[in-house]
N, C-alpha and C positions, 0 to 999 in steps of 0.2 A: 731934587732927586739927580739932578747932573753932576750937582758937588759929589751927594753919594756914590754915584759911579765911580766917579774920579777917584777919589778916596780911598773906594774899596779896591780900585785896579791897582793903585800904588800900595795897599797893605798888603795886597796878593801877590806883587813881584819882590815885597820886603821878605815874605816868608817861602821861598822857595819849596822847601821841603816840605811844610805843610799842603801848599799848593798842590803839589804833585802828587803827595799820597791822597789828598782828598780826592782830587779829577780822577786820579787812577781808577779807586774804589767806584766813584760815580760814573765811571764810562764803563768799567765791566759789568757794572750792574746795569744800567740803560742799554747798553748794546745787546746783552744777552735776552731783555725783555723786547728790545725792537725786532732782533731776530726771529725769536719764536712768536711774538705775535704776527709777523709778516706772513708765518705760514698758516695762525688760526685763521687770520684776516681771510686767507685766500680759500680756505676749507670751509670754515664755518660761519664767516659773515658775510661774505662776498657773494651777492645773487649768480647763480650760474649762466654763464653766456650764451643763453637763449633767449628767445621771445617771450614775453610773460613766464618766466620759471616758475612761479608760485603756482601755475595752473598744470605743472606737469607732474604726472604720476607714474608709478611702475606697477603693474598688475601681476600677480603671482598667484600659481597655485599654492595650497597650503596642504602639507603632508600631513595625512591622519595618523601618522605615528609620532610626529616629534613635535607637531605644530608648527614648523619652522618654514619659510617660503620655500617654493620648489620652482622649477624651471616648467613650461606650460606644454601641452599637447597639441599641435597644429589644429588638429579639427575643434578642442573646446577654443582655441584663439579665434577660428572662424565664426563662431559661433557667437561669443562674446562681441565680435566686430559688428555682427548683424542685428544682434538682440539687445545691446546695452541702451540705457536712456541717458546716461550720464558723460559720455565722452564725445567731442568733436570729432577727434579721430583715435584709432587705435592701432599702433603697428609692432611687428614683431621682427625679432633678429637672433641672428645666432652669429658667434665670432667662430670664424675657420680660416685658416691659412690658405693660399692660393698660390700659386705657381705662375710666373711669369717665363715666357721664354720668346725667342727671336728678339730684335733690338736690341741686343747686348745678350752679354751672359746670362744663363737659366738663374733663376732666385725665386725662393719661397717669399711672400710678404703677409704681414697680418692683415687679412680682410674679415670684413663682417658682409654676410649676407640679410639683406632689409628687404621688407614690405615698402610699398611704393609711399605709403604716407608718414616714413620714417621721417625725411627730411622736412616736410611741412610742418609736422607737430613740433618739432624744435626750432623752425622758424629760421633758419641760418640761411641765407642766399648763396648759390653756388658763385667761385669766383669768375668760372667760365660756364658757358652751356646751361643745362637744367637739371631739374630733379628727374628722378624715375615718374614715369605715367601708371595708371591705374592698370591699364593693358599689358604692359611689360610684366605684371606679377603671374602672368599666366604661362604656363610649360609651352615652349615653342616660341615664344616672344621674349623671352630672357635673356637674349644674348647683347645686354649692354651692360656698363660698369661706369664708375665715377671714380676716378683718382683724386687722393690727398694731395694738396700743395706740394710737399715734399718729395712725392713720389714724380708728380710731374716736373719738377726741376732736377731733380737727381737723375731719373732714368730716361727723362723725354726732354732735358736741355731747355725746359720753361717753351715749347713750341706753342706761339699763340694760337696757331691753328690745328691745335690738338683735337678738337671736338669734332665728332665723324669720323676720324681714323680708326683704324683694326688692329688690335693687338691680341696676342695668343694667350688665354689664361686656361689654364689646368688643359692643354692642349686643345683648346676650342678657339675660334674665334670669337672676339667679343668686340663691340661699336664702344668708344668713349662718347659720353653724352655729357660730361661736365667735370670740373674741376673745383672741390671746394675750397676755401681759404684757408690761410695759415693758420694753424692752432685748432682747428675745428676737429673736434672728437667727441665721441660719447664717454660718460664718466666709466672708468675701469678697463679702457679698451685704447689702442692705439694703431687704430687701422690704417693702412696707405690705399687701400682699395675697398669699393663698396658694389657689389653683385645683388640684380634682385631675388626675393625670395618667391619662386613659383610653386605655390601650394595647390593641389590635386586634392580635392575631397575626398576621393576614394583611397588614396594612398594615405593622406593624414589621419584617417580613420583606423589606419592599422599600425601608425607611427606610434612611438613612446612619448616622453615629455623631454624636450630637450630647449624650446624657444624661450626667450626675453622679450618682454612688452613692455613699452612706454605707450603712455595716452597724453592727451590733454582734455582737462576738464570743458565741459559747455560753460559757459557764461551762467552764473548763479549755482553751479554745483558745484561742490566741496568734497573733501575725502571722505566724510562720513556719509553724505546722502550717495555718492559713488559707492561705497562699500555697502550701503544698506541694498543698492541696486544690484549687486553683484550677489548680495545674500539671497535675493528673490532669484536671480537665475540659476544659481548652482544646483538648487534641488530639481529642476528641470533638467539639465544636462544629467544628474544621476538617473533619474527616471528614464531618460531615454538610452544611456549605455551603462548600467550598475555594474557590468563587470567592469568596466575602467575608471567610472568617476566615484563609486561608493567611498562614503567617508572622506572624500576629497573636499577642501574648503579652498574659497578666493580671498586674497589679501589685496587690499589697494595702499600702497605706501608712496609719501611724496618723494620726490626725485631727491630733492635738497636733503631729506632725512635720509633717504637709502644711501646715499653718498657719503654723510658725516657719520654714521651710524657706527662704522667700527672703529673710526679712529678719534671721535668725540673724547672718549675717556682719555687715551693717553694724550693728546694734546691738551686736555684741561690741567692734567695733572702737571705737564712740563711747564705751562704757562703759571699755575699756581707755584711751582718750585722756581720760576726765575723771580716772580714776585718776592718770595721770601728772602733770594738772595739781594734783590734791591732794599728790601727793608733791612737786613743787615749791615749792606753798605752804608743805608741811611744812619742807622745807630752808630757805625764807625765814624763817620764824618761826624754826626753831632757830638761824640764825644772829643774827637779832635777838637772842633768848634769850642767845646766848654772849656777844655786845658787854655785854648788859645785866650777865650775871654777871661780866665783867670787871670793870665800873665798880663793882661789889657786893664786889671781891676782899677788900676792907679788912673791912667788915660780916660775910661768911664765916669771916675769919680770926679776928676778935672771939669770933665764937660759937664756934668751935672752940677758941679759948684758955680760953673759960668753961667747957669741958666738954662742948660738943655734939659727938656722934659724927659720921663722914663720911656714914653713912646717914640719920640725923636731918637735917642739912641737905639731902643730896639729896630726902628725902620733902617738904620745904617747897617746893623747887624744882619737884619734880612735881606738886604740889597748885596750884600757881601756873599752870604749864603746861597740867595738866588744866581750871582754871578759864576759862582762855583758850579751850581748846578746847570746853567746852562753851557759854560763850556766843558763839562762832563758830558753832556747830552751831546754837544756837537761831535765831542769825538767818540760817544757813543753809538751814534747814529753811523759813524763810519766804521766802526768796529761792527754794528749789525748788518751792515751791509756785506762785510767779508764774511761775517758768521753765517748770513742767509744763504752765502753761495755756497757754503761748505754744506750746510744742512740740504739745499737742494741737490747736491750731488750724491748727499748720504741716505737721502730720504728711503724708507722700504717703500715696497712697491704698495702696500695697504694705505698709504698716503699720497706717492708720487703720483700713482694709477688716477687720482682724484680730480686733480687741476693745478697741477705743477707749473704750468706757463703760465699762471694768474700770481705766483710766489713772487711778488717784488716789492721794492720800497714806493710804493704810491702815496697820495695825498692822506688817505686814512692812517697808514704806518708812520708817515711823516708828522701829523697831528697828533697822533699818540705818542710818538717819542717825545715832540715838543710838551705836550700835557704831564706825562712824566717827568720829565725835567723840571718844570716849574712846581709840581707837586713835591717832589723831592726835595727841592731847594727850601720851600718852606717848613716842610717836615722836620729837616735837620737842623733847621735855622730857628725854629720855634723857643725848642730850649734853652739855647743860650740868649735868644733875645730877651724872653720872660726871666729869666734870671738876672739879666741887666736892667728890666724893670724894678726888681725889687731889691737892686744891690743897695747896702749903706754908704752912703757916701763919706760919713766921717770913718769909719772902720778902710775904706778904699784909700783914704788920704793919710793914714797911718803908714809911717815908713817900714813898718816891722808886718804889717797886715799879711803882704803877700808870702811872707816864710810860714803863717799858720793857717791861712785860708786854704780852702779846696784839699785839704788832707783826704777828707772825707765826704766826696760829695755823693748825697745820696742817687742825684740823677745821673750820675756818670755810673754808680754801682746799677742801677735799673737797667741803663742799657747795655750793659756788660751781659746781664742777666737775660735780657731779651736776646741778644746775639746768641749766645748759647743756647737757647732754649728753640729758637728756629733753627740754628744749627741742628740740633738734636733731630728736629722733625725732617729737615733735609736727609741727613745721615741714615736716620732710619729709612725713609723711604728709598733710597740708593742701597742700601744694604740688604733689603726686601728684594730689589729687583737684581742684586748681584748674587745671592744666593737661588734666587728663581730662575736665573740664566745658566748658574751652574749646575743646576739638576737638569734643566732642558738639555744644555749641550751633552750630558752625561748618559741621556736617553739614546739605547740602541736602536737604528732604525728598521732593523729587521733584515739588512742585507749590507753587504760589504761595499761600502761606498769608494775606497782608495783602488786607484788603477782601473775605475770603469770610465769610458768613455761612450757617450750618446750621441746620435744624431738625427734628425726628422727627415725623412726621405717624402719628398712633395710627391705623391702618387696619383693625388684625386685626378679624376678624370682621365688617365691615362690606361686603365687596365678594364675593357668591358667586360670580359671573359675572364672566370676565376682560374681557369688552368694557366692562362698567362700570367696572372698574378702570382699565382703559386710558383709558377716557372722563375719568375722574376726573384721571388725572395730566396727560394732554394739555389740559385747561382750565385746571387748577392752573398749569403751567408756561407755558401763555399768558398768564395774568393776571399773573403774577410777571414776566414778560420786559417787559410793557407799564408797570411800575410806574418812573417817572423814577427815573434814578440808578443800574436794575439795569442791567448789561453784559452777563450772560451767566446761565444757569439751569438746571439740569437735576437729577436724582435719582440716588443710588446706596444699594444695600440695607445695605452698612456703609461707612462712610469710615475713611481713613488714621488711624492711632495713635487709634481710638477702642476698643481692646481687644477688638474684635470682629472676627470673620471668618468665611470659610467657604474650604473646600479642597474638591478633587475629584481623582479619577485621571483620568488621559490617556494618549494615545501617539500617536505620529503614523501616519496612515492608510497612509501608503505603507511602513511597517515591520509586522513582525508582530505580532501582539498579545502583549504580556509574559505571563508566568504568572500565576497568581492571588496578588495580595497582592504582585507585584512591580511592579504599575505607577507610574509616577511620580507626583507629588503637584504641584498647584498651586493658590495663592490664586485664589479667585474671587470678582468684584464683579459685581453685576449693576445695569447703568445704563440711565438715558434720556438720547436725544440732549440735547445742552448740558453735559451732566457735565464733560466734558475741558475744554471753553472757560470753564467754572467754575472750574475747578481749576488752568487754565494748565498741564495736563500736555502736554507739546509731543509734537506727532505727528512721528514719525520716518520712517514710511514708509507709503504707502496711503492709507485714509481710516478714519474714526471713524464711529458709528453715525448714521443718519438716521431720519426719520419712515418711510422706505420699508421699512424693517428689522422686518416683522410676522411675525406665528406663520403667517400663509399664505404666507411666503417662504422661501427655503432659508435654513437657521440659519447665523449668522455669529459671528464672535468677533474682539476686538482682542487682543494678547498685548504683553506688555512686553519690554524689551531683555535682561532675565536671562532669560527662557527662550528667547528668540533665539538667544542665546550657546550657551547648554546644548544645545538640540535641534537648532539650524541653524548648526552651527559653520562655519568655513572662509569666513565672509562669503556664505553660503549666503542668498538671499532666502524668507522665510517667507511674502510675501504671495501669495495664489493657493493655498497649499499647505491640507490638511486636517488636522485632529487629531480624532480619536474621544476623545469626553470623556464621562465617567460621571456626567452632572449629574442633571437631572431623566428624562433617557431615556437610560441606559446603553448607552454605544459607540455614540452619534449622531456620525455627521461632521460637523464645522463646517467651512466655510471661513475660513480667516485673510485679513481683509479691511484690517489696519493693524498698524502695530507704535508703540508709545508710548513715551516715557522710563520709566524704573524710578522708583518709588513704595517710600516705606518705610512699609510697610502695618503691621506689627505693632511696631515700635520703631525712632527714632532711633539706638540702638546695634546694630541688626542689619543686615547687608546686605540690599538687598532681593532676594526669593525670587522665582522664576518664578511669574509671574501672567497671567490671562487675562481679560477683560472679555467677559460676554454682556449680551444687549440685553433690556432690561426688556420690551420689546414683543413680544417672541418667548419669553421665558421669564418669564413675572409671578411677581416672588417679593418678599416681604416682609422685614424691615421697609422703610419708606422714610425716606431722609432727603434733606429739600431741601439743595441749596446753590446759592447765587447770588451772584456777584461785583458788588459796588458799586464807582462811581466814587469816594467817599469812604468816611467811617465806616460800615460796614453796620451797625452797632447801631442807628443811625438812621432804618433802614428795617423795623424790626422790627415796629411795632404796623401799619403800612401791609402790610406782606406778611401777615401774619395776618389781616388784615381782608378782604383779596382771597381768602384761602383759604374763611375761614368765610362768604363771599357765596356760595359753593358748596355747603360742609357747614357749618351755622352750630353744629352741635354736635361738632365733629371736635375733639378734644384734641390741641394742640400740644405739645410738652415738648423738653428740652435744646436749648434756642436759645442756641447758643454760636457763637463766631468759629473758624475754621480756626486762628488765632493760639492760642487757647484751646488747642488740642488738642495742638499741638507744644510748649506749655508744661507741659502735663500729663504729656508724655511723657519729660521730662526733671526730674520734681520731684523722685524719688525722690533722683538725683545731685545734683540741687542743694541738697536739704535735707542731705544729708551732708557736702555741701563747705563750706555756710555753717556748719554746726554744729562742725563740725572746724577751718574756719578760725577763727571765734572762740575756740574752745578753745586753739588755737595760739597766736592774739594774747593771749589772755590769759597763756600761759606764757610768751611772748616779754617782755611786761612784768614779770613775776614774776621772770624771769630778769635784766635789765635794772636792776630795784631791788635784786638781790640783790647783783649785780657792784657796784653804786653804792656800796651798804652798807657790803661789804667794804673795798672800797678806802679811801672816805669814813674808817671808822673806822682803818683801819691808818695813814692819813696825821696822824688826830689822836692816835694813840698813840705814830706815832713824830717827832713835834713836835721833841723836844730834838735828836734823832738828825740831823732835816733841817736844822736850825738849824745844828749843829754843820760839816755836810756844807758848809754856804753860808759858814761863818766859815772853812772850809780852801779856798776857792776855788771850790765846785761853782757852776755858772752856771745861770739858768733852763730851759736848755734839757736840762742833765744831769739836773737833777730830776724834770722832767716826764717824760723818756724811762724812768727809773727806775720811776716810778709805772705809767706807761702799759704797761711791760714786764711788769709783776706782774701787770697785769688781763688784759692780750690773751695772757699766758701759760697762765693759766687757764682762759682760753676756748679755747684752742687745744688743750688737752688735753682738755677738755670735748666740744670739735669731733670730735675723734679717736675717744673712745669714743661719741659720740653715734651718728656715721656708721656704726660696726660695729652699734649696736643698731639704727640705721633699716633698715640692709640685713636685719637678722634679722627685723623686725617686718613692714615693708611687702610681705612676700611676703606675710601674712594678706590683704592688701587686693587682689589680682589681682583677684577677683571683682568688685570695686568700679571697676575702671578701665578706659577704654576709649581704644585707640589710644595708648597709653603703658605703659611697661613699669615694674616695681615698683623698678628699678635706675636710672632715667632720671638720666644723668648731669645735665644742665640744672638740674633740680630740686635735687641734693645741691649742685652747686655754688654757685647762686643763695642758696639756704638758709644754705650756710656763710658768705658774703658778707654777706648780712644779719646774720647774728649776730656778725660779727667788728665791721661797722658800729656794732651797737646796742653791743657790749661797750666799742668803743672812744668812743663818746658818752658811755656812763656812768662811764668811766675819766677822761674830759677833764676833767671839772670838780674833781675830788677833785686830778688832777695838777695843775692851774693854781692851785690853793690851796696845794698843798704848794709850788710855785714860787716863791710869793710870800711865803712864811716870813721874819719878821723875824730875821735870827740874834743880834741884841740881846734881844729880845723871847722867843726860843725857849731861850736860856741863862740870863736874868734869873731864870727861876723857881727854878734850882737854887742 
């Protein structure tokens, strides 16, 4: 083996062009696989970084209308906690930003309000201090907070004596009782601060649904037994509160399943794509090895004549192929590290919110890269080795054998067909995503995003009285509207495409009240006058809110077209009609004063749902997001607007300063990421396939020089020779296309969840990809065909 390694190394150095091409192809394939596998390993394979993570579950209420998971009512959570038999502990949480003031510039930080069992359930010990205690979940004793390690270092200079000190959170003094270790967070959240969830049973009974719950299973309990337990409990809760709980269910989901659910399909698709790229690279290198082996047929024949067995020669060739794979794997691992860093920076929120800190080249990824390298070495080295085993010694020793052998290698042709077929599958997948993304990008969001700036005003805990809150909003909007360059300004408690939202039940006032649990649901946005003008949401009928819509006037609302189409069909005018809305005052009749255009509130890929707008001056609601329309670049006004706001409230934190273009871009980040990545892999596959076709046809021409010279001598013209070579290459491509179409029809069905307004069997995509592959194949064959057509008969025949 040592001799084989030394000889193989000398042979690789002797053929630098071959070695560089082979190593480059393998490095790209292995590097891409390593990078994607590092993400898959972190998100789908590795255990979550908590104590006994397999026993962690999330418990949801289940919507009676969609059967989808839904957030939890506080009183239901209390009952689950007291009456379940499956959980050691169950905790509730809600993500809600909080403002910090004093000890530096005021700022708003991402925060979570959690019940005391949250930290013990996850089992992660604090870096400093302690967890919350049960009595700190009660109103009046909830004046404690826990900091993240990052906030502790950034704002408080990693003070080792921080525990026990007081800070100002939402204008109230809070005691720091702990600091969590670096990297700790709950999936889909990036909090820097945790405070306690003080639930009062009386207030909880009047609240809606807004909590997220996590639980730890008891010893011996499973997700199935926990689900059965909750199925027994739910009818009891319905009987006790039929108006609120009728038709609602309870769903228990494993935390790992919850984390990986939305990202599993795109990651599996991308992993499959890079696997295809690696197979294409292997086919390419195998073809190079076969061509090289054909050129070494004389050497192999001499070895056999001197007594070497076929398997001894095959081992030598396998050693050389494995050396190539190891070199390519080492380089691929370096490429994988670089690509992984790019991926981590570009990951959409759906993936990066899962466990971005754990995406790294660890021992699992290293073993994967090593295994892939060794596997590919054997895979692409197998065909040349088997060919050497079956080689004819007598033919190899003939001086003229090399001029006639290898012109029509079945193995090389099969490899080319495989490359084309695999490339077809990848290109069709990429083409479908490109078509899908193009259609998604052309969707009208329902508002005019350019020139709109938004910022969140951290008013939580600042205004106890409604009049003070209204005064602040009116003064703020007045000053903002007076800034030169501002066209319009307003506020909304949630903005379109920001990932947040509110909903409520409602029914037509002139219709009977639906049964409990059967009320229609609509999205709700609470806005100040000027919101519709700033967002340029078109008014279809009636009017929008103005300063006269106040608490002491009859409640009014504005609806969107989707709600009007569904509940006022056949052209019925909704303006002037009344809706009973279960918002802050359940069943209160609101008069519809206007109808506006539909807005994509939750996502560009989702049809606009029924929605209504309520006046902030009638129903004060937080949070507060300021939106303003500028005549030019809205970012240029950021500092001026902040100065105007701080002239009213000097220590008010302002956060999430973004343009609405940023919201639109973020809403399509995941499909854009998938499209770019799969498109890049498909382009790489296309290049490798083109190189493979070019290499096989070029080698075929070189091996058939004598034959081509003889044909020219017997009267074949330039076109006859070119056509013969082109037919060979295009014929292989057509066979690959047929196989690839069949493969693509089977594989792309797995991508349905990733497509928008495009079917997995889109005819235009299949036709376009086939055309591109044929054109690439023609270009790859054309140069060898021209060279073949220019063969001089005298030169070709003189050698013999």
